[in-house]
KOLDREN-692280 format. One line per 5 residues: for each residue x, y, z of N, C-alpha, C. Coordinates in steps of 0.001 Angstrom, whole numbers. Each point is the difference from the previous one (the first is absolute). Layout:
<atoms>
X/Y/Z/X/Y/Z/X/Y/Z; ...
</atoms>
This chain:
<atoms>
19990/-17832/-10360/-1401/-232/981/-1410/242/-1112; -516/-250/486/-1184/74/-943/-1218/51/637; -1255/629/-216/-1256/243/-28/-1080/-952/15; -171/-1652/650/-1050/-985/-138/113/-198/-1418; 1591/-593/-34/575/-426/-1428/747/550/-264
335/-272/-1260/946/230/-728/304/1491/-601; -1052/317/-609/-404/1428/-170/-771/775/274; 103/872/-180/-1153/1295/391/-1101/-269/-992; -1280/538/695/-1024/-27/-1260/-4/-293/-1208; 465/1177/-543/163/747/-1133/1212/-317/-1091
483/-948/511/1504/-675/-623/-572/43/-1144; -949/-1123/-255/-99/-264/-1498/-1/1136/-947; -1059/1027/527/-397/937/-1027/1199/860/-19; 895/317/450/1567/853/-305/690/-724/-810; -8/-1741/583/595/-1067/-1098/-692/790/-1396
-1398/-482/-318/-502/-60/-787/539/1431/-1286; 171/1159/771/219/1263/-638/1498/123/35; 857/-521/-229/1069/-204/-109/843/1134/872; -396/-153/1111/648/881/1236/1339/-1189/260; 1067/1132/174/1279/-53/242/-112/-205/2136
329/-1129/174/123/-95/1457/640/-526/976; -11/1021/1018/1427/-346/1192/-370/-438/1207; 582/-229/628/-59/-292/1444/-256/1207/792; -1085/448/763/157/771/904/-957/-193/1706; 1004/480/627/-124/-979/932/-1081/-1438/1041
762/-581/-1109/-13/-1625/298/-1291/-53/-1591; -565/825/-316/-1268/-250/-1317/727/371/-1399; -380/-966/-1075/414/441/-1404/-1371/1075/-512; 617/991/-159/-417/1176/-245/-44/773/-1685; -631/796/-394/118/531/-1517/676/925/569
1265/377/-760/926/1063/358/-314/666/-1639; -265/3/-1051/-931/911/-1109/-490/-1319/-943; -738/992/-1126/-956/-1421/-399/472/540/-2003; 183/1185/244/344/882/-1962/1115/806/68; 7/651/1200/1161/1148/707/-132/1057/1065
633/276/82/396/854/1325/-875/1000/457; 568/964/-1438/-560/1285/-403/-1322/-151/-237; -680/-480/-939/-1234/-627/-856/-875/-70/1355; 822/-884/1030/-1156/-556/847/151/1603/1108; 952/691/542/-261/873/476/-841/1177/-363
180/346/-910/-469/1104/-1059/-2100/-537/28; 181/-862/-218/-1790/-658/-137/-587/659/1498; 446/-408/1092/-401/319/1514/264/1822/-350; 481/554/-485/44/1693/-69/-1088/490/-560; -587/-1025/-1536/-338/965/-843/-1489/-741/-123
-301/-1142/309/-1110/-1104/159/-254/-1333/1045; 174/-957/-142/-66/-584/1378/1450/-1302/-417; -109/-391/1275/1078/-1395/-18/-850/-1225/959; 724/-809/-300/-721/-1291/1014/1093/-736/610; -42/64/1039/619/-653/774/207/-1258/1087
531/-1084/56/-361/-1280/687/932/-50/1509; -537/802/1264/334/256/1431/-287/-1008/989; -215/-1201/-660/104/-1300/393/661/-231/1275; 810/501/-330/1295/-471/1079/18/519/1192; -510/1382/306/-793/-156/1147/1/-6/1068
-273/-52/1315/-622/-1253/667/-1034/1155/863; -683/-401/193/-1804/465/475/-41/-443/1373; 200/512/1243/-55/-549/1535/-1248/507/295; -694/-373/613/-1433/-299/338/-146/597/1578; -1232/993/443/731/-392/1745/-1313/-343/-177
-1196/7/915/-872/-178/446/-331/-148/1445; -992/528/1085/-216/-644/1416/-200/1833/609; -783/-548/1022/-769/1987/715/1810/369/232; 642/-416/306/1127/1093/185/1104/528/-985; -505/-441/-1367/632/643/-1119/797/1469/149
-1100/860/447/232/1307/-183/1267/190/898; -312/-316/1309/1269/410/894/879/-1086/-279; 32/-1743/-595/1133/-481/-567/1190/765/-755; -1152/716/-1074/1055/725/-1257/529/1163/478; -449/817/746/517/1315/1034/1502/-188/478
-681/-1224/775/1751/-623/630/755/-188/-1257; -376/-828/-281/1122/-775/-1602/299/910/-1058; -995/628/-643/643/1002/-938/465/1026/343; 614/1380/-403/-215/1542/247/-696/852/-7; -898/-252/-1128/-1272/462/98/-1296/-401/748
-1235/1400/-155/-625/-436/605/-1242/-339/-833; -547/-1590/396/-983/-883/-707/-1204/753/-57; -372/385/2026/-1563/210/352/-680/879/-878; 1100/744/-959/-1183/1765/-280/-288/-679/-1606; 973/-1289/12/-896/-100/-1796/-1543/-701/116
-610/983/-1337/-1581/-848/-331/151/-1241/-540; -1106/-306/-407/-226/-1718/-832/173/320/-1048; 948/-676/-369/554/379/-1463/1207/518/-630; 842/342/1054/507/1341/-67/1851/-767/116; 501/453/-508/1758/-922/-386/846/1043/491
1142/-290/1061/923/566/391/1381/-488/27; 706/1284/-668/1689/-684/-169/617/55/1530; 559/-843/275/693/483/1652/983/-1405/-90; 635/232/1163/985/-1030/148/344/-576/1254; 695/-1480/23/356/-603/1164/1932/595/-132
-288/273/1708/1620/-199/483/500/-540/349; 1446/-143/916/464/-1008/1268/-62/860/387; 535/-400/1921/-199/1327/1158/1156/735/-153; 924/-508/-1108/1141/1573/-46/-601/916/-848; -1384/-95/-914/-160/758/-865/-45/-552/-1477
891/-895/-339/546/-284/-1310/-1403/-889/-835; -348/401/-837/-918/-187/-815/1/-1579/-67; -732/-818/-25/-111/-1035/-211/-351/-235/-1566; -1336/580/-303/-684/-13/-1209/-758/1427/-505; -104/78/-701/-1636/1007/-542/-919/-822/-563
-1281/800/363/-1125/-1109/237/-1224/1156/-618; -764/-168/-472/-1547/2/-310/-1279/-762/722; -469/588/864/-1133/-376/975/-1115/414/-712; -1236/-1466/-47/-1132/259/-828/-682/74/973; -1458/258/511/-961/-518/1142/-884/-2/-807
-236/-1493/505/-1528/-563/-1283/-703/-38/876; -407/-281/1239/-1122/141/1262/822/654/1517; -903/449/736/816/305/1432/738/-241/751; -352/-1759/-421/1201/-996/804/480/-440/-964; 143/301/-1132/738/-1049/-1030/1310/1552/-1222
895/-345/394/1479/397/-691/789/-200/-1267; 64/-247/-970/1301/-1009/-456/743/1285/-379; 1389/-632/153/1552/1025/-407/297/-1350/-1176; 446/1085/-568/869/-163/-1242/1238/200/338; 1332/-1205/-116/1334/466/334/386/-385/-934
1741/367/-302/641/-191/-1886/54/-1529/756; 614/-717/-1143/-257/-1299/-404/1396/-24/665; 981/200/-104/1359/-239/1115/118/-163/1588; -1619/1139/660/-4/43/1180/-1281/-473/661; -411/-1263/-914/-1286/-197/176/389/-859/1716
254/-552/-353/390/-1377/977/656/534/1501; 1038/1302/-737/383/901/1992/-1239/389/442; -362/573/-847/-1560/973/840/-932/-837/157; -422/-752/-271/-527/-1159/309/474/-699/1496; 939/-34/-228/631/-565/1392/49/731/1079
399/1465/-186/-24/1417/347/-1831/-156/1207; -847/132/-1156/-854/289/459/-822/-1234/1279; 619/-1281/-210/-831/-988/826/1040/-22/1288; 777/1125/-82/1098/-265/1224/-675/1163/484; -460/1280/-501/-546/934/476/-1582/-439/743
-634/-657/-444/-1325/-586/34/-128/215/2143; 278/-766/-50/-13/-1012/1295/-443/941/1201; -763/-153/-42/-1342/774/1310/-515/482/-696; -829/393/-1347/-676/40/-884/-778/-584/-481; -1318/407/189/-1531/-1642/-674/363/938/-1695
763/-792/-840/268/-3/-1335/493/-1511/-246; -811/35/-1245/644/-1237/-1046/674/484/-1351; 1151/-245/-205/1088/584/-942/420/-1418/-166; 18/259/-2211/-616/-1244/-794/917/139/-1262; 1130/-428/-217/117/-23/-1315/-1196/-20/-1272
-19/834/-721/-973/-434/-1300/707/-20/-1294; 1191/219/-302/580/670/-959/-183/-1496/-1109; -231/-1167/-162/-235/-1156/-327/-975/276/-573; -1123/567/610/-1856/-452/-1036/539/1463/-460; 817/1075/-42/-600/1809/-283/1110/-269/-1635
-1088/663/-754/826/666/-1318/-20/1646/55; 1035/526/-824/154/1251/812/154/586/-1845; -1020/453/-348/279/591/-1649/70/1599/206; 685/854/-911/-63/1441/580/147/377/-1771; -858/898/-324/-838/688/-1250/449/1655/435
1048/538/-304/846/1427/-121/-284/622/-1634; -351/1419/696/252/878/-941/-749/833/-352; -286/1219/-897/-1161/543/-49/-1333/-617/-543; 132/-1116/-574/-1250/-780/-723/-162/-880/1170; 373/-648/694/-316/-782/1144/-1353/127/483
-597/1262/227/-985/293/840/-1275/-1040/-1537; 327/634/-1043/-1200/-594/-845/-43/-1255/-186; 1265/-656/-176/430/-1493/-424/-665/-1088/1141; -12/884/1202/-439/-1032/1394/-1653/185/307; -147/1872/-680/-1206/-416/90/-1017/-799/-930
753/-481/-919/-215/-853/-966/125/-1341/-170; 728/-244/847/171/-1274/654/-1155/-369/1280; -845/816/406/-797/145/1149/-1321/-534/-927; -467/-1173/623/-1561/-350/-395/-1231/697/1027; 510/263/1774/-957/284/752/778/1020/910
-726/1015/232/281/1339/945/1151/627/-953; -1/446/-1039/998/234/-826/33/1459/375; -510/598/692/103/1612/-159/548/149/1055; -25/-962/1261/1003/-320/932/1876/1035/-637; 46/-1087/-811/1165/266/-402/343/1507/-180
-509/634/-821/77/1616/-338/247/863/1255; -631/-563/978/-722/1001/960/1084/-70/1164; 1077/-1066/95/637/-571/983/831/942/82; 504/491/1601/1037/819/-414/1219/-688/-74; 1136/688/119/1881/-249/199/-311/-727/1424
666/-1167/179/-6/-867/1379/-1144/-596/602; -549/210/-1025/-1505/-1325/396/-298/-1279/-1003; -899/-326/661/-137/-970/-338/-1770/-627/-413; -190/-701/-861/-1528/-646/67/-314/-1319/-867; -906/-710/926/4/-1688/-972/-800/263/-1311
-2/-552/-1124/-518/-160/-781/-73/-1146/-917; -576/-605/-1220/-450/-871/-665/406/187/-1330; 1213/-594/-470/509/-169/-1582/-824/-649/-325; 273/232/-1577/-878/-814/-486/780/-1468/-371; -847/-1023/-152/114/-1347/162/-183/-366/1507
-752/1134/1156/-391/-334/1323/957/-220/283; 1323/540/4/1173/127/1165/-327/1400/655; -181/-402/1753/246/955/895/1443/371/-90; 619/1063/553/1017/134/-83/-316/1717/840; 1208/16/1064/-68/1287/659/1488/970/-287
-794/1653/-720/567/746/-645/316/1046/1134; 1407/276/-699/560/1201/547/621/951/-577; -898/1575/435/1163/683/-1157/1452/298/458; 684/-578/-94/1729/166/732/898/-586/-750; 1036/-64/22/834/-297/-1238/1367/302/480
1019/-154/-947/1281/319/234/1065/516/-1370; -997/791/-363/660/389/-1474/-238/1853/448; -271/379/-322/-158/1303/631/-1018/620/-797; -860/-1081/-686/-1252/-73/-974/-1156/65/1062; -1081/505/-592/-1823/-428/541/210/-1466/-604
-563/-1189/914/-166/-1192/-146/-965/-573/1347; 499/-1375/-702/-694/-868/1028/867/-722/143; -393/-1570/984/483/-1372/338/-976/-532/553; -635/-1276/-685/-702/-403/-34/287/-1566/731; -780/-250/1247/307/-1382/415/-1095/-1045/20
206/-843/-663/-711/-1386/-282/554/-1645/545; -934/-350/-265/676/-1731/298/1130/-477/-773; 716/-1044/426/713/-187/-842/-256/-923/-1547; -957/-530/767/-497/-333/-1096/-1050/417/-1670; 5/1012/412/-921/1422/-606/1068/514/-769
1154/500/516/1260/225/-500/217/371/-1552; -17/-1273/-697/-84/21/-1299/-1021/1080/-770; -1092/-936/816/-1215/413/-1279/-133/1902/-80; 538/271/1698/-552/1756/-41/1794/549/-520; 1206/-843/-326/1198/899/-305/-401/-373/-2125
-761/-787/-489/-1127/-401/-1025/-910/1116/-899; -491/321/1534/-717/930/-405/131/1336/-70; 1447/569/983/304/1095/-190/465/591/-1114; 929/-1335/-587/720/207/-1809/-1005/-18/-868; -1661/-464/-107/-916/345/-745/-697/864/11
-405/773/1191/-356/1059/194/1132/1154/-423; 667/46/694/1435/1140/-515/18/265/-1321; 798/-1395/-886/-187/113/-1122/1298/772/-569; -414/691/-601/1515/936/-374/280/1313/1029; -1044/-332/854/588/1432/1200/760/-875/935
130/-1494/357/673/-174/797/1580/-1255/-206; 582/845/302/911/-1280/-48/1119/-1046/1275; 58/-897/195/428/-1140/1078/1539/880/-5; 275/251/1371/945/575/947/1045/-807/649; 1304/-73/-188/1129/-631/1117/228/839/949
517/-1289/935/435/872/1215/1478/1216/-182; 873/-344/-1758/550/1120/-267/-312/1177/-27; -1480/347/-649/-400/1506/-173/-639/213/1488; -457/-929/358/-514/198/1376/1069/1100/679; 1030/-672/191/772/687/1013/259/1208/-718
297/413/-1441/382/1439/-459/-1191/1050/-99; -1310/-929/396/-930/1380/322/86/34/1595; 142/-990/1150/0/704/1169/1197/712/385; 782/-414/-900/1282/1297/426/-64/1234/-310; -1012/550/-1394/-463/330/-333/-780/1114/587
-733/-499/819/-1367/272/742/1036/168/1657; 493/-72/83/1761/477/1718/-964/-1398/797; -392/-987/-260/-385/-1200/1132/736/-425/219; 391/-300/1188/1138/-784/510/-344/-1604/-353; 829/-401/48/-70/-1435/108/1597/-1250/1051
-1079/-967/338/342/-305/1208/1187/-881/189; 1072/-51/416/1359/-82/-903/1325/820/-905; -673/824/-66/545/1328/-655/-366/1267/1243; -757/375/-573/-469/1443/763/196/-365/1591; -825/-947/447/-840/-391/1227/994/-1497/11
270/-22/1660/640/-825/14/251/-479/1731; 616/-904/642/-56/-627/1707/638/1551/367; 855/452/-837/869/1223/512/-651/974/-236; -780/536/-359/-622/1281/-43/-1421/-123/755; 368/1778/453/-1895/68/888/-742/717/-1219
-1248/-47/-215/-1039/423/-591/349/1817/-144; 1086/236/1403/304/1458/0/688/216/-1514; 777/-1164/-171/1487/26/-910/-502/497/-1122; -1224/-1128/-408/-29/339/-1613/-1481/1037/-53; 237/949/1124/-673/957/-605/-1925/-479/-31
-389/-903/772/-1679/-333/537/30/-209/1309; 171/860/1140/-223/158/1105/-1432/193/76; 17/1052/-618/-1797/52/-460/-1148/-1547/-163; 443/-771/631/-434/-1207/-431/-437/-962/1714; 1256/1190/1077/129/-585/1254/-901/431/263
-1393/-613/842/-869/992/892/410/-143/1676; 515/1046/316/109/-225/1680/-984/503/634; -1092/709/-574/-1197/669/1178/223/1400/518; -852/25/266/-231/1700/310/-384/278/1527; 50/919/736/-420/162/1660/-1876/-3/-434
-254/363/-1051/-1251/-319/-137/-556/-1247/-760; 684/103/-715/-310/-1702/-879/963/-1082/377; 629/-411/1135/998/-623/1145/-103/-2074/-1434; 1034/-145/432/126/-1332/-616/1482/-758/954; -838/-1040/291/1044/-919/1109/1454/-540/-586
340/-758/676/1373/-709/-841/-348/-674/-1342; 1478/408/-489/75/-1357/-1139/1381/-358/-164; 157/-1307/-518/1338/-396/-620/931/1167/-653; 1334/550/699/672/695/-480/-629/1817/403; -567/-401/501/-106/1610/299/1267/852/677
385/-342/1124/746/1062/1096/1459/-211/-1443; -17/-821/-840/1351/419/-545/-326/556/-1467; -1267/-87/-319/-1012/1050/-1058/328/1571/695; -539/284/766/252/1040/689/1463/595/270; 743/-635/650/1013/448/-845/672/416/-973
230/-738/-802/97/16/-1364/-862/1944/-62; -1676/-574/-84/-239/1722/-22/486/1104/414; 431/-394/988/485/1089/907/1569/407/-491; 535/-780/-210/1706/94/-981/437/1255/-1130; 909/85/-359/7/293/-1263/738/-942/-860
-641/86/-878/430/-1475/-562/1311/404/-1026; 991/-752/-11/759/366/-659/136/-564/-1724; -1009/-213/-333/403/-593/-1680/-1827/-177/103; 37/822/-1393/-1855/-52/-713/90/-604/-1705; -963/-428/309/-145/-1160/-1776/-763/1512/-1034
800/-103/-823/-370/961/-930/82/-558/-1761; -216/1157/-832/-356/-293/-888/1115/-143/-1018; 299/-474/-872/1147/286/-1204/-279/35/-1459; 470/842/-387/-447/348/-1544/1290/506/-734; 970/-322/-553/531/-181/-1516/-827/483/-1350
1514/493/-432/-68/615/-1648/760/-906/-934; 756/-928/711/896/-959/-536/-775/-1402/-597; 1092/-841/-497/-567/-1190/-532/159/-1068/1349; 508/163/787/228/-1133/833/-602/355/1196; -1034/-1234/373/-781/-100/1066/472/-527/1312
78/759/1330/-105/-816/1513/-257/-1327/-65; 529/-566/506/-725/-1492/791/381/-266/1101; -738/-840/1039/-129/-117/983/1095/-212/242; 1062/671/1626/996/-637/247/797/1001/-407; 98/753/-974/860/998/-590/112/853/888
1350/607/31/543/962/1265/-820/1388/-669; -447/857/955/57/1653/-100/1212/409/498; 418/1436/-1416/977/456/1309/5/1743/-564; 866/271/775/-42/1508/-448/884/498/-923; 560/1255/-402/874/359/-1044/1257/-296/315
354/-45/1095/1371/-308/-94/-134/-1644/600; -703/-706/-41/242/-1318/-208/234/-873/1590; -1059/880/771/-117/-611/1050/-1545/-884/-212; -127/-648/995/-1327/-1196/-327/-648/458/1351; -1408/736/-479/-1154/808/871/-1133/-889/-257
7/-921/-499/-1484/-1280/-22/-321/-1128/-988; -684/-578/-274/173/-1479/-488/-1699/310/-1015; 373/-972/-830/-1442/253/-1462/-1053/-1196/605; -937/194/369/-710/-980/451/-1018/-565/-1099; -13/538/-1079/-884/-97/-1325/316/591/-1108
-43/-252/-896/118/432/-1732/161/-309/-1260; -634/227/-1190/-248/-420/-679/-164/1735/-1159; 368/-51/-1598/-656/453/-292/-1278/304/-285; -842/1170/2/-1268/283/55/-868/-10/-1186; -303/-950/-607/-878/-244/-1701/-945/1431/638
-832/290/1071/-932/1438/-520/1269/1210/205; 820/59/432/549/1743/241/1361/-454/-1090; -84/-1216/-788/1420/-172/-740/1456/752/595; 92/-295/1492/1334/297/342/391/-745/1172; 1026/-29/656/234/-883/517/-408/-389/1809
-744/-216/853/-244/640/1342/526/-1257/627; -559/382/1126/673/-1084/1415/-908/748/1146; 226/-688/1585/-2/130/1138/1324/-217/637; 151/371/1122/1174/380/721/-49/351/1244; 816/-842/678/410/977/1667/925/669/187
-462/1232/241/1778/775/76/-377/598/1253; 1482/472/406/258/1038/953/-918/1098/-118; -407/552/1344/-1803/816/73/1142/1264/-613; 315/587/-797/1237/1088/648/130/72/-2156; -493/-913/-340/120/-500/-1226/-1832/-667/-1017
-406/349/1125/-1667/-417/-831/-642/1403/17; 527/1113/-255/-853/1122/-838/-353/-64/-1309; -976/361/-320/-385/-323/-1649/409/991/-499; 1187/-365/-1530/1141/808/-496/1113/-124/619; 84/-758/749/1463/-798/773/645/-530/-1580
1060/507/-550/991/-781/-894/515/-851/615; 79/-1384/-194/607/-1658/680/632/-651/-1597; 421/-596/886/1226/-1169/-1074/-659/-1339/720; -316/-972/-1330/-287/-1257/-199/1356/-1064/-288; 631/-787/860/934/-841/-297/-192/-1026/-617
-168/106/-1204/-403/-1282/-1419/1319/-398/-624; 624/-799/504/1253/-766/-750/1156/987/275; 98/918/1097/1102/532/-493/481/1480/-269; -1738/-140/-23/-356/1173/-1008/-716/1086/392; 167/1513/392/-1461/655/1023/-1050/193/-1654
-1212/-170/441/-910/280/-906/-924/1142/1122; -148/1416/-974/-412/1258/1014/-1584/-798/479; -580/315/574/-1397/-225/408/-667/1280/834; -591/650/70/-1193/1005/719/-815/-337/753; 246/360/1780/-1077/-787/670/-1347/881/-301
-1032/-1120/442/-1444/380/-325/-1432/-760/956; -125/1306/-30/-1517/-284/818/-566/-1404/-422; -421/-922/1003/-943/-1180/-327/-1501/74/-100; -490/-463/-1384/-265/-1045/-993/1091/838/-1316; 198/-939/-178/909/959/-1308/-1300/-273/-1323
-902/-535/7/-1269/-69/-253/-1174/461/320; -876/987/-222/-1554/-6/-94/-291/98/-681; -1592/-1147/293/-816/643/-1658/-999/1194/438; -450/139/-1227/-975/1074/-56/-1038/-77/909; -762/647/572/-1491/-274/527/-1157/283/-882
</atoms>
């Protein structure tokens, strides 16, 4: 699978930088440039530069954009102000998660949905099916859009220095909000203060044609403060930050409540009612029943890390859960992970074992996130 040709807009930039490229959701993407730990640490201490152009961008326009999205998604979109972003999900009628999404309000009747790369076509098809009877147009704009992220403590300074006009908008931009700016080179960008690393940071939506110029601008302006980062560092950063990944913590077999994300669902109240939405009845039932398992963090003292699919057991060897994500933590210097475990083992401080090739590796159940940046 490819987007408007055999490669993404920044492919030649990654090759020139000597990146190791892998297939990811059908795209050839950089997994690393120099080293996973160095790239991870750059984001925690200064700044990292990511190519996220494999993500899907789906535009929803029309007079019924708000009522349509409030029917199609679990969140309340009508309350969003212009230029605001919202984390939400699209669920199946049985409450299972089809994808987790970030929705941006570009205008009163214009929204942009960012979907995971592997799910974009599924989300697009679901939205079109759910749009019957609504006055909306739904368009896959992924081919014309590149998404570049600058993440880390130095991100604000770097993006501000990249901006030729309306630079003041960057520093004053609240979390989960976006603004239009003009970058050096007369490049127009929609810049959002969002990210997936647990650090302050920005995501820049630019045209595919402008993407190489913006990528080089970020490296030139950032200098020693910024380092290009691949998918491997992105995964350990999001794991430390306790952010769920579709296909691991979130699947069609899980509801948002299973992942501890019931807060993203807006059922409405008597004073602020909300109409029906896809999955509502199943999600209300999920809300009202006692969950049999919970998503927890894991921290170990040994050298071996949990990996996706490893069994979690009690001291007697009985299986009480399964690891969804795991890796050595570059920031904490310890093995970490996330796992679904039986509710009775979800209390913080509970000692469990991870079955690592037949040997029990002791881990401690810990609250998420596993890392939280200083404010």
